[in-house]
C-alpha positions as CSV (number, residue, x, y, z in Angstrom):
1,M,0.0,0.0,0.0
2,A,1.5,3.4,-1.0
3,L,1.5,6.0,1.7
4,S,2.6,9.7,1.5
5,A,3.9,9.8,5.1
6,R,7.7,9.7,5.2
7,N,8.2,8.8,8.8
8,Q,7.8,5.0,8.6
9,L,9.6,2.9,11.1
10,P,9.8,-0.9,11.0
11,G,9.2,-2.7,14.3
12,I,7.9,-5.7,16.1
13,I,4.8,-5.6,18.3
14,E,5.7,-6.3,21.9
15,D,2.1,-6.2,23.4
16,V,-1.4,-5.5,22.3
17,R,-3.9,-4.6,25.2
18,L,-7.4,-4.5,24.1
19,G,-10.0,-2.3,26.0
20,D,-13.7,-1.9,25.4
21,V,-13.2,0.8,22.8
22,M,-9.4,1.4,22.4
23,A,-6.3,-0.8,21.9
24,H,-2.9,0.1,23.4
25,V,-0.2,-1.2,21.0
26,I,3.4,-1.4,22.1
27,V,6.0,-1.6,19.2
28,K,9.8,-2.1,19.6
29,V,11.6,0.0,17.0
30,G,15.3,-0.6,17.3
31,D,16.4,0.2,20.9
32,H,13.2,2.2,21.4
33,T,9.6,1.6,22.2
34,I,6.7,3.4,20.6
35,E,3.2,3.3,22.1
36,S,0.0,4.0,20.1
37,L,-3.6,4.0,21.1
38,I,-5.9,3.0,18.2
39,S,-9.5,1.8,18.1
40,R,-10.1,-1.7,19.2
41,A,-11.9,-2.2,15.8
42,S,-8.7,-1.2,13.9
43,A,-6.5,-3.6,16.0
44,E,-8.9,-6.5,15.3
45,D,-9.3,-5.6,11.6
46,L,-5.4,-5.6,11.3
47,N,-5.3,-8.8,13.4
48,L,-2.4,-7.3,15.5
49,N,-0.5,-9.8,17.7
50,K,2.6,-10.0,19.7
51,G,5.6,-10.7,17.5
52,D,4.0,-9.3,14.3
53,E,6.3,-7.2,12.0
54,V,4.7,-3.8,11.4
55,Q,5.4,-0.3,10.2
56,V,4.9,2.6,12.7
57,V,3.8,5.6,10.6
58,V,4.2,9.0,12.3
59,K,2.3,11.9,10.9
60,A,2.2,14.9,13.1
61,T,1.8,18.7,12.9
62,E,4.5,19.2,15.6
63,V,7.7,17.6,16.4
64,M,9.6,18.6,19.4
65,I,13.4,18.3,20.2
66,R,14.9,18.5,23.5
67,K,18.6,18.6,24.3
68,G,20.1,17.8,27.7
């Protein structure tokens, strides 16, 4: 699937926690962990499971940088 977002990071799902409405997805990207809240329906449609290889796509209006 083609996608215009440039910030696409390959990772592996470490955990998927399904709630009533939302899903908390934890993805290991290199030495870092990225957490995402998506709808439970989306998590189920994608059939997300621990160990799955995924792409984390970051699309934001703001990116902050901190030093020190």
